[in-house]
GUTORMAR-40279 format. One record per residue (C-alpha): residue number from 1; chain; x, y, z. Coordinates in steps of 0.05 Angstrom, whole numbers, padded with zeros to 5 digits. Each point is the difference from the previous one (the first is absolute). Example, Ala and Ser with C-alpha at 12.3 -4.5 7.8 and 13.67 -1.06 7.14 Angstrom:
{1 "A" {00246 -00090 00156}}
{2 "A" {00027 00069 -00013}}
//
This chain:
{1 "A" {00041 -01043 -00766}}
{2 "A" {-00027 00002 00072}}
{3 "A" {-00070 -00018 -00023}}
{4 "A" {00026 -00058 -00042}}
{5 "A" {00039 -00025 00060}}
{6 "A" {-00063 -00005 00043}}
{7 "A" {-00041 -00032 -00056}}
{8 "A" {00055 -00053 -00009}}
{9 "A" {00003 -00017 00074}}
{10 "A" {-00075 -00003 00008}}
{11 "A" {-00009 -00046 -00060}}
{12 "A" {00055 -00049 00019}}
{13 "A" {-00051 -00049 00028}}
{14 "A" {-00030 -00007 -00069}}
{15 "A" {00063 -00035 -00024}}
{16 "A" {-00002 -00053 00055}}
{17 "A" {-00075 -00011 00004}}
{18 "A" {-00017 -00073 -00009}}
{19 "A" {00069 -00026 00021}}
{20 "A" {-00025 -00021 00069}}
{21 "A" {00020 -00063 00038}}
{22 "A" {-00042 -00030 00057}}
{23 "A" {00046 00016 00059}}
{24 "A" {-00016 00037 00064}}
{25 "A" {00018 00073 00008}}
{26 "A" {00031 00031 00062}}
{27 "A" {-00028 00070 00015}}
{28 "A" {00044 00037 00050}}
{29 "A" {-00034 00068 -00004}}
{30 "A" {-00006 00023 00073}}
{31 "A" {-00072 00027 -00007}}
{32 "A" {-00048 00011 -00057}}
{33 "A" {-00010 00073 -00018}}
{34 "A" {-00064 00036 00020}}
{35 "A" {-00063 -00014 -00041}}
{36 "A" {00031 -00064 -00027}}
{37 "A" {-00051 -00052 -00024}}
{38 "A" {00029 -00050 00049}}
{39 "A" {-00032 00037 00058}}
{40 "A" {-00068 -00016 -00030}}
{41 "A" {00023 -00072 -00010}}
{42 "A" {00022 -00003 00073}}
{43 "A" {-00070 00023 00022}}
{44 "A" {-00032 -00055 -00042}}
{45 "A" {00045 -00054 00027}}
{46 "A" {-00008 00023 00072}}
{47 "A" {-00076 -00005 -00005}}
{48 "A" {00001 -00068 -00035}}
{49 "A" {00048 -00039 00043}}
{50 "A" {-00023 -00039 00061}}
{51 "A" {00065 -00011 00038}}
{52 "A" {00034 00051 00045}}
{53 "A" {00056 00043 -00028}}
{54 "A" {00030 00060 00036}}
{55 "A" {-00007 00050 -00057}}
{56 "A" {-00031 00068 00017}}
{57 "A" {-00030 00028 -00064}}
{58 "A" {-00013 00069 00030}}
{59 "A" {00075 00014 -00001}}
{60 "A" {00015 00013 -00074}}
{61 "A" {00071 -00028 00000}}
{62 "A" {-00007 -00066 -00036}}
{63 "A" {00061 -00040 -00020}}
{64 "A" {00002 -00054 -00054}}
{65 "A" {00018 -00050 00055}}
{66 "A" {-00063 00016 00040}}
{67 "A" {-00043 -00001 -00063}}
{68 "A" {00027 -00069 -00018}}
{69 "A" {-00017 -00024 00070}}
{70 "A" {-00071 00026 -00010}}
{71 "A" {-00004 -00031 -00069}}
{72 "A" {00025 -00067 00023}}
{73 "A" {-00046 -00003 00061}}
{74 "A" {-00061 00022 -00039}}
{75 "A" {00013 -00049 -00057}}
{76 "A" {00012 -00058 00046}}
{77 "A" {-00063 00018 00038}}
{78 "A" {-00038 -00007 -00065}}
{79 "A" {00035 -00066 -00015}}
{80 "A" {00032 00027 -00063}}
{81 "A" {00071 -00006 -00027}}
{82 "A" {00048 00058 -00009}}
{83 "A" {00019 00019 -00070}}
{84 "A" {00074 00014 -00011}}
{85 "A" {00022 00070 -00019}}
{86 "A" {00034 00010 -00067}}
{87 "A" {00070 00021 -00016}}
{88 "A" {00043 00001 -00064}}
{89 "A" {00070 00007 -00027}}
{90 "A" {-00010 00074 -00013}}
{91 "A" {00033 00046 -00050}}
{92 "A" {00075 -00012 -00010}}
{93 "A" {-00007 -00046 00061}}
{94 "A" {00002 00064 00042}}
{95 "A" {-00063 00043 -00005}}
{96 "A" {-00070 -00023 00018}}
{97 "A" {00021 -00069 00023}}
{98 "A" {-00056 00013 00048}}
{99 "A" {-00057 00029 -00042}}
{100 "A" {-00020 00047 00057}}
{101 "A" {00065 00040 00002}}
{102 "A" {00053 00027 -00046}}
{103 "A" {00060 -00030 00036}}
{104 "A" {00012 -00042 00061}}
{105 "A" {00060 -00030 00034}}
{106 "A" {-00009 -00055 00052}}
{107 "A" {00056 -00030 00041}}
{108 "A" {-00002 -00038 00066}}
{109 "A" {00014 00064 00039}}
{110 "A" {-00026 00056 -00045}}
{111 "A" {-00059 00015 -00046}}
{112 "A" {-00010 00060 -00044}}
{113 "A" {-00057 00021 -00046}}
{114 "A" {-00003 00058 -00049}}
{115 "A" {-00062 00020 -00036}}
{116 "A" {-00027 00056 -00044}}
{117 "A" {-00065 00037 00011}}
{118 "A" {-00043 00039 -00048}}
{119 "A" {-00070 00028 -00003}}
{120 "A" {-00020 00035 -00066}}
{121 "A" {-00071 00026 -00006}}
{122 "A" {-00038 00044 -00049}}
{123 "A" {-00073 00021 00000}}
{124 "A" {-00052 00053 -00012}}
{125 "A" {-00039 00040 00052}}
{126 "A" {-00062 00016 -00040}}
{127 "A" {-00030 00053 00046}}
{128 "A" {00060 00047 -00007}}
{129 "A" {00028 -00029 -00065}}
{130 "A" {00067 -00011 00035}}
{131 "A" {00050 -00052 -00023}}
{132 "A" {00020 -00039 00063}}
{133 "A" {00068 -00035 00002}}
{134 "A" {00048 -00035 00046}}
{135 "A" {00072 -00019 -00015}}
{136 "A" {00031 -00037 00059}}
{137 "A" {00065 -00039 -00001}}
{138 "A" {00037 -00032 00057}}
{139 "A" {00049 -00050 00026}}
{140 "A" {-00001 -00045 00061}}
{141 "A" {00054 -00039 00035}}
{142 "A" {-00009 -00050 00057}}
{143 "A" {00031 -00060 00032}}
{144 "A" {00024 -00037 00062}}
{145 "A" {00066 -00015 00034}}
{146 "A" {00015 -00059 00046}}
{147 "A" {-00075 -00010 00011}}
{148 "A" {00005 00056 00051}}
{149 "A" {00004 00065 -00039}}
{150 "A" {-00052 00021 -00052}}
{151 "A" {-00004 00063 -00042}}
{152 "A" {-00044 00035 -00051}}
{153 "A" {00010 00064 -00040}}
{154 "A" {-00040 00031 -00057}}
{155 "A" {-00005 00065 -00036}}
{156 "A" {-00054 00025 -00047}}
{157 "A" {00003 00061 -00046}}
{158 "A" {-00065 00027 -00028}}
{159 "A" {-00029 00053 -00045}}
{160 "A" {-00076 00007 -00001}}
{161 "A" {-00059 00046 00004}}
{162 "A" {-00063 -00011 00041}}
{163 "A" {-00076 00007 00002}}
{164 "A" {-00030 00066 00023}}
{165 "A" {-00017 -00025 00070}}
{166 "A" {00072 -00025 00009}}
{167 "A" {00027 00066 -00024}}
{168 "A" {-00043 00035 00052}}
{169 "A" {00035 -00041 00055}}
{170 "A" {00069 00016 -00029}}
{171 "A" {-00016 00075 -00003}}
{172 "A" {-00028 00000 00071}}
{173 "A" {00053 -00041 00036}}
{174 "A" {00061 00006 -00047}}
{175 "A" {00005 -00076 -00001}}
{176 "A" {-00015 -00058 -00046}}
{177 "A" {-00037 -00058 00033}}
{178 "A" {00048 -00055 00019}}
{179 "A" {00061 00036 -00028}}
{180 "A" {00057 00045 00024}}
{181 "A" {00025 00066 -00028}}
{182 "A" {-00016 00020 -00072}}
{183 "A" {00014 00051 -00053}}
{184 "A" {-00037 00025 -00061}}
{185 "A" {00007 -00041 -00064}}
{186 "A" {-00002 00023 -00072}}
{187 "A" {00011 -00050 -00056}}
{188 "A" {00058 00016 -00046}}
{189 "A" {-00034 -00038 -00056}}
{190 "A" {-00074 00020 00005}}
{191 "A" {-00011 00073 00018}}
{192 "A" {-00070 -00012 00027}}
{193 "A" {00022 -00056 00047}}
{194 "A" {00013 00026 00070}}
{195 "A" {-00009 -00023 00071}}
{196 "A" {00045 -00020 00058}}
{197 "A" {00067 -00033 00007}}
{198 "A" {00010 -00039 00065}}
{199 "A" {00036 -00060 00029}}
{200 "A" {-00011 -00050 00056}}
{201 "A" {00053 -00039 00038}}
{202 "A" {-00013 -00058 00047}}
{203 "A" {00051 -00041 00037}}
{204 "A" {00008 -00042 00063}}
{205 "A" {00054 -00042 00033}}
{206 "A" {-00020 -00053 00049}}
{207 "A" {00035 -00047 00047}}
{208 "A" {-00026 -00065 00030}}
{209 "A" {00015 00009 00074}}
{210 "A" {-00027 -00068 00018}}
{211 "A" {-00045 -00054 -00028}}
{212 "A" {-00061 00043 00017}}
{213 "A" {00024 00072 -00001}}
{214 "A" {00027 00050 -00052}}
{215 "A" {00025 00071 00001}}
{216 "A" {-00010 00042 -00062}}
{217 "A" {00025 00069 -00021}}
{218 "A" {-00033 00030 -00060}}
{219 "A" {-00033 00054 -00041}}
{220 "A" {-00071 -00019 -00018}}
{221 "A" {-00070 -00004 00027}}
{222 "A" {-00045 -00050 00035}}
{223 "A" {-00072 -00024 00000}}
{224 "A" {-00039 -00030 00058}}
{225 "A" {-00068 -00029 -00013}}
{226 "A" {-00041 -00047 -00043}}
{227 "A" {-00039 00051 -00041}}
{228 "A" {00010 00042 -00062}}
{229 "A" {00012 00058 00049}}
{230 "A" {00031 00002 00068}}
{231 "A" {-00019 00047 00056}}
{232 "A" {00062 -00019 00040}}
{233 "A" {00060 00004 -00047}}
{234 "A" {-00003 00002 -00076}}
{235 "A" {00048 -00004 -00059}}
{236 "A" {-00035 00053 -00042}}
{237 "A" {00048 00056 00020}}
{238 "A" {00073 00016 -00010}}
{239 "A" {00058 -00044 00022}}
{240 "A" {00034 00014 00067}}
{241 "A" {00062 -00021 00037}}
{242 "A" {-00013 -00054 00053}}
{243 "A" {00029 -00052 00047}}
{244 "A" {-00043 -00061 00012}}
{245 "A" {00005 -00057 00050}}
{246 "A" {-00045 -00060 -00016}}
{247 "A" {-00011 -00063 00042}}
{248 "A" {-00040 -00061 -00023}}
{249 "A" {-00010 -00061 00045}}
{250 "A" {-00055 -00047 00020}}
{251 "A" {-00065 00036 -00019}}
{252 "A" {00028 00071 00007}}
{253 "A" {00029 00052 -00048}}
{254 "A" {00025 00062 00034}}
{255 "A" {00035 00059 -00033}}
{256 "A" {00025 00069 00020}}
{257 "A" {00015 00055 -00051}}
{258 "A" {00039 00063 00015}}
{259 "A" {-00004 00050 -00057}}
{260 "A" {00026 00069 -00019}}
{261 "A" {-00054 00042 -00034}}
{262 "A" {-00013 00071 -00023}}
{263 "A" {-00066 00036 -00001}}
{264 "A" {00010 00037 -00065}}
{265 "A" {00028 -00017 -00069}}
{266 "A" {00066 00027 -00027}}
{267 "A" {-00037 00050 -00044}}
{268 "A" {-00013 00042 00062}}
{269 "A" {00074 00011 00011}}
{270 "A" {00034 00023 -00064}}
{271 "A" {00075 00011 -00009}}
{272 "A" {00019 -00066 00031}}
{273 "A" {-00022 00018 00071}}
{274 "A" {-00004 -00061 00045}}
{275 "A" {-00071 -00022 00018}}
{276 "A" {-00019 00003 00074}}
{277 "A" {-00004 -00071 00028}}
{278 "A" {-00049 -00034 00046}}
{279 "A" {00000 -00071 00026}}
{280 "A" {-00048 -00058 00008}}
{281 "A" {00001 -00064 00041}}
{282 "A" {-00051 -00056 -00014}}
{283 "A" {-00017 -00066 00033}}
{284 "A" {-00041 -00055 -00031}}
{285 "A" {-00015 -00065 00038}}
{286 "A" {-00037 -00054 -00039}}
{287 "A" {-00026 -00065 00030}}
{288 "A" {-00035 -00060 -00031}}
{289 "A" {-00038 -00039 00054}}
{290 "A" {-00026 -00046 -00053}}
{291 "A" {00015 -00009 -00074}}
{292 "A" {-00060 00040 -00023}}
{293 "A" {00007 00060 00047}}
{294 "A" {00052 00055 -00001}}
{295 "A" {00000 00056 00051}}
{296 "A" {00048 00059 -00002}}
{297 "A" {00012 00057 00050}}
{298 "A" {00030 00064 -00027}}
{299 "A" {00033 00059 00033}}
{300 "A" {00035 00059 -00033}}
{301 "A" {00028 00065 00025}}
{302 "A" {00022 00062 -00039}}
{303 "A" {00049 00043 00038}}
{304 "A" {-00024 00071 00010}}
{305 "A" {00072 00027 -00006}}
{306 "A" {00036 00018 -00063}}
{307 "A" {00071 -00027 -00011}}
{308 "A" {00000 -00035 00068}}
{309 "A" {-00005 -00075 00013}}
{310 "A" {-00026 -00024 00067}}
{311 "A" {00045 -00058 00019}}
{312 "A" {-00049 -00029 00051}}
{313 "A" {-00043 -00024 -00058}}
{314 "A" {00057 -00047 -00021}}
{315 "A" {-00025 -00050 00051}}
{316 "A" {-00034 -00053 -00045}}
{317 "A" {-00040 -00034 00057}}
{318 "A" {-00033 00059 00034}}
{319 "A" {-00066 00034 -00016}}
{320 "A" {00016 00067 -00032}}
{321 "A" {-00061 00031 00033}}
{322 "A" {00029 -00013 00069}}
{323 "A" {00066 00033 -00021}}
{324 "A" {-00038 00060 -00029}}
{325 "A" {-00040 00007 00065}}
{326 "A" {00063 -00006 00043}}
{327 "A" {00035 00054 -00040}}
{328 "A" {-00062 00044 00000}}
{329 "A" {00015 00010 -00073}}
{330 "A" {-00043 00033 -00054}}
{331 "A" {00011 -00059 -00048}}
{332 "A" {-00056 -00028 -00043}}
{333 "A" {-00019 -00071 00019}}
{334 "A" {-00044 -00046 -00043}}
{335 "A" {-00029 -00067 00021}}
{336 "A" {-00030 -00052 -00045}}
{337 "A" {-00030 -00070 -00007}}
{338 "A" {00002 -00045 -00062}}
{339 "A" {-00041 -00064 -00005}}
{340 "A" {-00009 -00052 -00054}}
{341 "A" {-00042 -00063 00003}}
{342 "A" {-00004 -00053 -00055}}
{343 "A" {-00060 -00047 -00007}}
{344 "A" {-00028 -00053 -00046}}
{345 "A" {00065 -00002 -00040}}
{346 "A" {-00027 00056 -00044}}
{347 "A" {-00013 00061 00043}}
{348 "A" {00044 00048 00038}}
{349 "A" {-00029 00052 00047}}
{350 "A" {00047 00057 00021}}
{351 "A" {-00001 00067 00034}}
{352 "A" {00038 00054 00036}}
{353 "A" {-00012 00050 00056}}
{354 "A" {00044 00062 00006}}
{355 "A" {-00002 00043 00063}}
{356 "A" {00034 00068 -00001}}
{357 "A" {-00038 00030 00058}}
{358 "A" {-00064 -00022 00035}}
{359 "A" {-00043 00025 00057}}
{360 "A" {-00055 -00050 00017}}
{361 "A" {-00040 00052 00038}}
{362 "A" {-00004 00046 -00061}}
{363 "A" {-00009 -00060 -00046}}
{364 "A" {-00064 -00020 00035}}
{365 "A" {-00027 00071 00000}}
{366 "A" {-00031 00037 -00058}}
{367 "A" {00052 00056 00003}}
{368 "A" {00044 -00031 -00056}}
{369 "A" {00065 00022 00030}}
{370 "A" {00056 00014 -00050}}
{371 "A" {00051 -00039 00040}}
{372 "A" {-00033 -00067 -00011}}
{373 "A" {00048 -00018 -00056}}
{374 "A" {-00004 -00071 -00026}}
{375 "A" {-00012 -00042 -00061}}
{376 "A" {-00021 -00070 -00018}}
{377 "A" {00002 -00049 -00058}}
{378 "A" {-00045 -00060 -00017}}
{379 "A" {00013 -00046 -00058}}
{380 "A" {-00015 -00068 -00031}}
{381 "A" {00038 -00041 -00051}}
{382 "A" {-00035 -00056 -00038}}
{383 "A" {00045 -00048 -00038}}
{384 "A" {-00027 -00044 -00057}}
{385 "A" {-00067 00036 00003}}
{386 "A" {-00062 -00043 -00012}}
{387 "A" {00046 -00059 -00015}}
{388 "A" {00033 00034 -00060}}
{389 "A" {00074 -00014 00002}}
{390 "A" {00046 00061 00005}}
{391 "A" {-00058 00049 00006}}
{392 "A" {00015 00040 00063}}
{393 "A" {-00039 00058 00030}}
{394 "A" {00013 00051 00054}}
{395 "A" {-00041 00054 00033}}
{396 "A" {00027 00050 00050}}
{397 "A" {-00025 00060 00039}}
{398 "A" {00045 00052 00033}}
{399 "A" {-00022 00058 00044}}
{400 "A" {00043 00050 00037}}
{401 "A" {-00024 00057 00044}}
{402 "A" {00021 00073 -00011}}
{403 "A" {00067 00022 00028}}
{404 "A" {00025 -00072 00009}}
{405 "A" {00076 -00007 -00011}}
{406 "A" {00008 00076 00010}}
{407 "A" {00034 00032 00060}}
{408 "A" {00015 00067 00033}}
{409 "A" {00076 00009 00000}}
{410 "A" {00017 00049 -00056}}
{411 "A" {00064 -00004 -00040}}
{412 "A" {00050 00054 00018}}
{413 "A" {00019 00013 -00073}}
{414 "A" {-00069 -00011 -00031}}
{415 "A" {-00052 00019 00054}}
{416 "A" {-00058 -00012 -00048}}
{417 "A" {00015 -00075 00009}}
{418 "A" {00009 -00043 00062}}
{419 "A" {00063 -00040 00011}}
{420 "A" {-00037 -00055 00038}}
{421 "A" {-00054 -00018 -00051}}
{422 "A" {-00002 -00070 -00029}}
{423 "A" {00032 00016 -00067}}
{424 "A" {00065 -00003 -00038}}
{425 "A" {00022 00042 -00059}}
{426 "A" {-00067 00036 -00006}}
{427 "A" {-00037 -00067 -00003}}
{428 "A" {-00040 -00039 00052}}
{429 "A" {00032 -00061 00031}}
{430 "A" {-00067 -00036 00005}}
{431 "A" {-00060 00011 -00046}}
{432 "A" {00018 00044 -00060}}
{433 "A" {-00062 00044 00011}}
{434 "A" {00023 00021 00069}}
{435 "A" {-00063 00007 00042}}
{436 "A" {-00073 00021 00000}}
{437 "A" {-00024 -00050 -00052}}
{438 "A" {-00044 -00062 -00012}}
{439 "A" {00022 -00048 -00054}}
{440 "A" {-00028 -00063 -00032}}
{441 "A" {00042 -00042 -00048}}
{442 "A" {-00020 -00063 -00037}}
{443 "A" {00046 -00042 -00043}}
{444 "A" {-00008 -00060 -00046}}
{445 "A" {00061 -00038 -00025}}
{446 "A" {-00007 -00056 -00050}}
{447 "A" {00054 -00043 -00032}}
{448 "A" {-00035 -00041 -00054}}
{449 "A" {00067 -00027 -00025}}
{450 "A" {00068 -00002 00031}}
{451 "A" {00028 00060 -00038}}
{452 "A" {-00061 00046 00000}}
{453 "A" {-00024 00040 00060}}
{454 "A" {-00062 00045 -00001}}
{455 "A" {-00012 00048 00057}}
{456 "A" {-00060 00046 00011}}
{457 "A" {-00001 00050 00057}}
{458 "A" {-00055 00048 00021}}
{459 "A" {00012 00054 00052}}
{460 "A" {-00049 00048 00033}}
{461 "A" {00026 00051 00049}}
{462 "A" {-00026 00060 00037}}
{463 "A" {00053 00045 00030}}
{464 "A" {-00011 00067 00035}}
{465 "A" {00055 00044 -00026}}
{466 "A" {00029 00063 00032}}
{467 "A" {-00013 00068 -00029}}
{468 "A" {00033 00060 00034}}
{469 "A" {-00026 -00032 00064}}
{470 "A" {00026 -00065 00031}}
{471 "A" {-00056 -00051 -00004}}
{472 "A" {00046 -00058 00017}}
{473 "A" {00023 -00032 -00066}}
{474 "A" {00070 00031 -00004}}
{475 "A" {00040 -00039 00051}}
{476 "A" {00060 00047 -00007}}
{477 "A" {-00038 00061 00025}}
{478 "A" {00004 00015 00075}}
{479 "A" {-00064 -00026 00033}}
{480 "A" {-00002 00064 00041}}
{481 "A" {-00027 00033 -00064}}
{482 "A" {-00063 -00045 00003}}
{483 "A" {-00067 00032 -00016}}
{484 "A" {-00031 -00018 00068}}
{485 "A" {00008 -00043 00062}}
{486 "A" {-00069 -00032 -00004}}
{487 "A" {-00050 -00017 -00053}}
{488 "A" {00053 -00033 -00044}}
{489 "A" {-00035 -00041 -00054}}
{490 "A" {00028 -00057 -00041}}
{491 "A" {00019 00024 -00071}}
{492 "A" {-00012 00073 00020}}
{493 "A" {00026 00057 -00043}}
{494 "A" {00002 00005 -00076}}
{495 "A" {-00025 -00070 -00017}}
{496 "A" {00030 -00035 -00060}}
{497 "A" {-00037 -00061 -00026}}
{498 "A" {00047 -00045 -00040}}
{499 "A" {-00023 -00057 -00044}}
{500 "A" {00053 -00040 -00037}}
{501 "A" {-00003 -00061 -00046}}
{502 "A" {00065 -00032 -00021}}
{503 "A" {00004 -00060 -00047}}
{504 "A" {00069 -00030 -00014}}
{505 "A" {00019 -00060 -00043}}
{506 "A" {00071 -00028 00006}}
{507 "A" {00030 -00053 -00044}}
{508 "A" {00066 -00034 00015}}
{509 "A" {00040 -00003 -00064}}
{510 "A" {00062 -00029 00032}}
{511 "A" {00023 -00009 00072}}
{512 "A" {-00005 00068 00034}}
{513 "A" {-00021 00034 -00066}}
{514 "A" {-00073 00024 -00004}}
{515 "A" {-00044 00036 -00049}}
{516 "A" {-00053 00043 00034}}
{517 "A" {-00065 00032 -00023}}
{518 "A" {-00034 00049 00047}}
{519 "A" {-00065 00039 00002}}
{520 "A" {-00013 00051 00055}}
{521 "A" {-00063 00040 00012}}
{522 "A" {00004 00047 00060}}
{523 "A" {-00045 00056 00022}}
{524 "A" {00016 00047 00058}}
{525 "A" {-00057 00047 00017}}
{526 "A" {00007 00058 00049}}
{527 "A" {-00051 00056 00001}}
{528 "A" {00047 00049 00036}}
{529 "A" {00069 -00017 -00028}}
{530 "A" {-00018 -00027 -00069}}
{531 "A" {00015 -00070 -00024}}
{532 "A" {00037 -00042 -00050}}
{533 "A" {-00025 -00048 -00054}}
{534 "A" {00047 -00053 -00026}}
{535 "A" {-00014 -00045 -00059}}
{536 "A" {00062 -00039 -00020}}
{537 "A" {00019 -00057 -00046}}
{538 "A" {00072 -00023 -00004}}
{539 "A" {00047 -00058 -00012}}
{540 "A" {00070 -00017 00022}}
{541 "A" {00055 -00051 00007}}
{542 "A" {00035 -00012 00066}}
{543 "A" {00057 -00045 00020}}
{544 "A" {00014 -00022 00071}}
{545 "A" {-00045 00055 00028}}
{546 "A" {-00069 -00008 00032}}
{547 "A" {-00059 00036 -00029}}
{548 "A" {-00023 00059 00043}}
{549 "A" {-00052 00055 -00007}}
{550 "A" {-00003 00064 00041}}
{551 "A" {-00075 00001 00015}}
{552 "A" {-00003 00053 00054}}
//
């Protein structure tokens, strides 16, 4: 009965397909979810338009209103006309009146949207002969009140298994990438079908303080940057509780995030013991001196005290480093720079610099001091490559020195880990590989027709992994356990060489409903620790969920 219920709801759009009227739609979703295709669209429009618009694409919180502004400006710059969106009478004049959501209610003072989510995948991993599956279902609810208050809430429930290299991460860190707590899963229908059962909740409530400022309380994650990865703050890890103040005016976007984190996952504390807490405060100041140039300054601090919040970091207009110095605290401070420059209406250059610790005297010498902890990113996006419409390419290089993001203050309950490292729930807050790696990613994305998207990604990474000794890749380990003070080499340790090719084809059957085909070839070679070979072919259907692949 339960299975039939979900099938009925997911196929409801089939009954109303083709009943569309040419009238504009109103989209009142506060922000598009992470990895949504509209972030790629926003990048394209930002590069192609000639007039100034104060939208900062490095901050991955894009609302439909801002996207419409981008779309309108870019289209008018190209001397084209806007096409109206489509709506219809829906099913029983109630469901799917807007093809993009199950139900909506719009009044002069209040708007509410309810939607279903599903991601169903099956495939074969030919190296091991494993049957790979994913069964994800969810529900989202969002809306606005009095044009002042906005809200979003979603919950996903999943059962799945994983590739060998993903299982290795789960076994090592007792965490599933991008997820919360989990338990073992055994199918009650197919005896041989087993894996993990886990859920993910996301929610935020925001209030428009003024025309240019908002205050948001939520449970989620954030991304700062223009690349496929971020060395500053990434959304590849688990959700966390946060309070965010955002201000947008003139050519400036400024935001402050205060967050409650935990170093370890819930699997480390059985029997419902409360996880030890740690706290983070983050500034990001973005400025656009001209339309084509976006410059962002980043500052983040992880408190080196468990279950204790330092109230002096509540000041949203002070440099955290000055507070940390004034307090003579052991907190972990990170500084960063993000830059993007668009040119020729087709190209976008971007990059990041992350500073954890730096001594210029040692940097100039040949001693290779361990404490020079930093990383950088360089990338290029090329839209409509070689004049071919909707053929987009991207190449990106990331490199992070050993011991970056790690720190010295050990946890009182779990001394093998530090409380002040740049992680949450056993997962890095920035790049998913942690530190001590060099990575090159290339991506081609082609949309030959409106409903078909082809994406090809190639990844090559070298990461120096820890053995029983700390070579600098595990950011959760105390940096006092480092192998040496000097002679620290990039990618030192047990070197893994990872090559991965991922080809995905997605066809839009109906609004928000996609059929996916995916081929993955991944080889992880490590002479000391052994490696993993992955050779996968699979297919799936997803509704109102973006397509993602755990490639690290």
